[in-house]
C-alpha positions as CSV (number, residue, x, y, z in Angstrom):
1,M,31.0,18.0,22.1
2,G,33.7,15.9,20.4
3,R,32.3,12.6,21.6
4,G,28.8,13.7,20.5
5,A,30.1,14.6,17.0
6,L,31.9,11.3,16.7
7,L,28.8,9.3,17.8
8,N,26.7,11.2,15.3
9,L,29.2,10.5,12.5
10,R,29.3,6.8,13.4
11,G,25.6,6.7,13.3
12,L,25.5,8.3,10.0
13,G,28.1,5.9,8.6
14,Q,26.1,2.9,10.0
15,S,22.9,4.3,8.4
16,L,24.6,4.6,5.0
17,M,26.1,1.2,5.2
18,M,22.7,-0.3,6.0
19,L,21.2,1.6,3.2
20,A,23.8,0.3,0.8
21,E,23.3,-3.3,2.0
22,A,19.5,-2.9,1.7
23,T,19.9,-1.5,-1.9
24,V,21.9,-4.6,-2.9
25,F,19.1,-6.9,-1.7
26,L,16.4,-5.0,-3.7
27,P,16.3,-7.6,-6.6
28,M,15.8,-10.4,-4.1
29,T,12.9,-8.4,-2.5
30,L,10.9,-8.6,-5.7
31,G,10.9,-12.4,-5.6
32,R,7.9,-14.4,-4.4
33,R,9.0,-14.8,-0.8
34,Q,9.2,-11.2,0.1
35,R,6.8,-9.7,-2.4
36,S,3.9,-10.0,0.1
37,E,5.8,-8.1,2.7
38,V,6.4,-5.3,0.2
39,F,2.7,-5.1,-0.5
40,T,2.0,-5.0,3.2
41,Q,4.3,-2.1,3.7
42,L,2.8,-0.3,0.7
43,Y,-0.6,-0.7,2.4
44,V,0.6,0.5,5.8
45,T,2.5,3.5,4.2
46,G,-0.1,4.5,1.7
47,I,-3.7,3.5,2.5
48,K,-3.4,3.9,6.3
49,S,-1.9,7.3,6.0
50,L,-4.5,8.7,3.6
51,G,-6.9,10.0,6.4
52,V,-4.3,12.3,8.0
53,I,-2.8,13.3,4.7
54,T,-6.2,14.3,3.3
55,I,-6.9,16.7,6.1
56,V,-3.4,18.2,6.3
57,A,-3.2,18.6,2.5
58,A,-6.5,20.3,2.1
59,F,-6.0,22.7,4.9
60,T,-2.4,23.4,3.9
61,G,-3.7,24.6,0.5
62,M,-6.4,26.6,2.1
63,I,-4.2,28.3,4.5
64,L,-1.7,29.1,1.7
65,A,-4.4,30.5,-0.5
66,L,-6.0,32.6,2.4
67,Q,-2.8,34.1,3.7
68,T,-1.4,34.8,0.3
69,G,-4.7,36.0,-1.1
70,L,-5.3,38.5,1.7
71,E,-1.9,40.2,1.0
72,L,-2.3,40.1,-2.7
73,R,-5.8,41.6,-2.4
74,R,-4.2,44.7,-1.0
75,F,-2.7,45.3,-4.4
76,G,-5.5,44.0,-6.5
77,L,-3.6,40.9,-7.5
78,Q,-5.6,38.2,-5.7
79,Q,-6.2,36.4,-9.0
80,N,-2.5,35.3,-8.8
81,I,-3.2,33.0,-5.8
82,G,-3.5,30.1,-8.3
83,T,0.2,30.5,-9.2
84,A,1.3,31.0,-5.6
85,V,-0.5,27.9,-4.2
86,T,0.3,25.6,-7.1
87,V,4.0,26.5,-7.2
88,V,4.5,26.3,-3.5
89,M,2.7,23.0,-3.2
90,L,4.5,21.3,-6.1
91,R,8.0,22.6,-5.2
92,E,8.0,22.4,-1.4
93,M,4.9,22.0,0.7
94,G,3.5,18.9,-1.0
95,P,6.6,16.7,-0.4
96,F,7.5,18.4,2.8
97,M,4.1,18.0,4.5
98,T,3.7,14.4,3.2
99,A,7.2,13.5,4.6
100,L,6.5,14.9,8.0
101,I,3.2,13.0,8.2
102,V,4.8,9.7,7.1
103,A,7.8,10.2,9.4
104,A,5.6,10.8,12.4
105,S,3.3,7.9,11.7
106,V,5.0,5.3,9.6
107,G,8.6,6.0,10.6
108,S,7.9,5.9,14.3
109,A,5.9,2.7,13.9
110,I,8.8,1.1,12.0
111,A,11.3,2.1,14.6
112,A,9.1,0.7,17.4
113,Q,8.6,-2.6,15.5
114,V,12.2,-3.2,14.7
115,G,13.3,-2.0,18.2
116,T,10.9,-4.4,19.9
117,M,12.4,-7.2,17.8
118,V,15.9,-6.2,18.8
119,V,15.2,-6.1,22.6
120,S,13.2,-9.3,22.5
121,E,16.1,-11.0,20.7
122,E,14.1,-11.8,17.5
123,I,16.9,-10.3,15.4
124,S,19.3,-12.7,17.0
125,A,16.9,-15.5,16.1
126,L,16.8,-14.4,12.5
127,E,20.6,-14.4,12.4
128,I,20.7,-17.9,13.9
129,M,18.4,-19.1,11.1
130,S,20.8,-17.6,8.6
131,I,18.2,-14.9,7.6
132,N,19.8,-11.5,7.0
133,P,17.9,-8.9,9.1
134,V,18.5,-6.1,6.6
135,R,17.2,-8.1,3.7
136,F,14.2,-9.4,5.8
137,L,13.2,-6.1,7.5
138,V,14.9,-3.1,5.9
139,T,14.6,-3.7,2.2
140,P,10.8,-4.2,2.0
141,R,10.3,-1.0,4.0
142,L,12.8,1.0,2.0
143,L,11.2,0.0,-1.3
144,A,7.7,0.6,0.0
145,L,8.5,4.1,1.2
146,A,10.5,5.0,-1.8
147,L,7.7,4.0,-4.1
148,M,4.8,5.4,-2.1
149,M,6.1,8.8,-1.1
150,P,5.9,10.3,-4.7
151,I,2.4,8.9,-5.0
152,L,1.2,10.3,-1.7
153,T,2.9,13.6,-2.7
154,I,0.8,13.8,-5.9
155,Y,-2.3,13.2,-3.8
156,T,-1.2,15.9,-1.4
157,N,-0.6,18.4,-4.3
158,I,-4.0,17.7,-5.8
159,L,-5.8,18.2,-2.5
160,G,-3.7,21.3,-1.6
161,I,-4.5,23.0,-5.0
162,A,-8.1,22.1,-4.7
163,G,-8.3,23.5,-1.2
164,G,-6.8,26.7,-2.5
165,A,-9.3,27.0,-5.2
166,L,-12.1,26.5,-2.7
167,V,-10.8,29.4,-0.6
168,G,-10.3,31.5,-3.7
169,A,-13.9,31.0,-4.9
170,T,-15.6,31.5,-1.5
171,Q,-13.5,34.2,0.2
172,L,-11.4,36.0,-2.4
173,Q,-13.8,36.2,-5.3
174,V,-11.5,34.3,-7.7
175,S,-13.4,32.0,-9.9
176,F,-12.3,28.4,-10.2
177,Q,-11.5,28.8,-13.9
178,A,-9.4,31.9,-13.3
179,Y,-7.6,30.1,-10.5
180,I,-6.7,27.1,-12.8
181,D,-5.7,29.3,-15.8
182,N,-3.4,31.3,-13.6
183,A,-1.9,28.3,-12.1
184,Q,-1.2,26.7,-15.5
185,L,0.2,29.9,-16.8
186,Y,3.2,30.0,-14.5
187,A,3.6,26.6,-12.9
188,E,6.2,24.4,-14.8
189,N,6.7,20.7,-15.1
190,K,10.1,21.2,-13.4
191,D,8.3,22.2,-10.2
192,L,6.5,18.8,-10.2
193,Y,9.5,16.8,-11.0
194,V,11.7,18.4,-8.3
195,G,8.9,17.9,-5.8
196,L,8.6,14.2,-6.7
197,L,12.4,13.8,-6.4
198,K,12.2,15.3,-3.0
199,A,9.5,12.9,-2.0
200,F,11.6,10.0,-3.3
201,V,14.6,11.1,-1.3
202,F,12.5,11.7,1.8
203,G,11.1,8.2,1.6
204,I,14.6,6.8,1.6
205,V,15.6,9.0,4.5
206,I,12.5,8.0,6.6
207,A,13.0,4.3,6.0
208,T,16.8,4.4,6.7
209,T,16.5,6.5,9.9
210,A,13.6,4.4,11.3
211,C,15.3,1.0,10.7
212,H,18.7,2.2,12.0
213,Q,17.2,3.6,15.2
214,G,15.3,0.4,15.7
215,F,18.4,-1.7,15.3
216,I,20.3,0.2,17.9
217,A,17.6,0.3,20.5
218,T,18.6,-1.0,23.9
219,E,17.2,-1.2,27.5
220,G,13.9,-2.8,26.8
221,A,10.7,-0.7,26.5
222,V,12.5,2.5,27.5
223,G,15.0,2.0,24.7
224,V,12.2,1.4,22.2
225,G,10.5,4.6,23.2
226,Q,13.8,6.6,22.8
227,A,14.4,5.0,19.4
228,T,11.0,6.1,18.3
229,R,11.6,9.7,19.5
230,R,15.0,9.9,17.9
231,T,13.5,8.6,14.6
232,V,11.0,11.4,14.4
233,I,13.5,14.1,15.4
234,I,16.3,13.0,13.1
235,A,14.0,12.5,10.2
236,F,12.4,15.9,10.6
237,L,15.8,17.6,10.7
238,V,17.2,15.7,7.8
239,I,14.1,16.4,5.7
240,L,14.4,20.1,6.4
241,V,18.1,20.2,5.5
242,L,17.7,18.1,2.4
243,G,14.7,20.0,1.3
244,Y,16.7,23.2,1.3
245,M,19.7,21.7,-0.4
246,L,17.6,20.2,-3.2
247,T,15.8,23.5,-3.8
248,R,19.1,25.3,-3.8
249,L,20.4,22.8,-6.3
250,F,17.6,23.1,-8.8
251,Y,16.6,26.8,-8.4
252,R,19.5,29.3,-8.7
């Protein structure tokens, strides 16, 4: 147990040091040489994830509205589902579901790509050519995920709220106008801002975890697979813990 704890702490320290180094290189990433790589990562993170995010976001809102509405209808309060769905999506479910999808799809892909470069000694070749691997590989992905996660979260929120409105109108006899009015009455700008902050933090977590696990991959194809699996597990756990801590910080 002691050895495991020390190894985990060492990995955490390495991840934070890599994050700090990648942050230092951010101004260089905006130059002409790496700008195209940033756009490529924005496309991979954002556009290629829209299909899955669309389905998950819509059904998340629909499930929230249905389950909440069925219970509220027992007390004649089903018109309040607009508030319930909107607040939950903005505060928690929007950034949380988006982060899980991106971690499972984009994060695992980054870990596999970087891990393959490590085991095939491409990272060593970059170092021989005096190219910093963190600046070349980590910084563009860190920037892309940090920028795209809040945008994807807004998209998730819109679809989730719309899905809740659809369920309210078709199954709970709550008109669309009543749903929107109730949502606007109680949802606050703070809920949106806290959710976007969570999305930004989650994006940094996913990029840092995926790149670090890729860099420490060993043992060929088996090691790459293990790095991919560890990336998803660690990212999920950190997202859950940080999500709770941020909520506890802003809502007391």
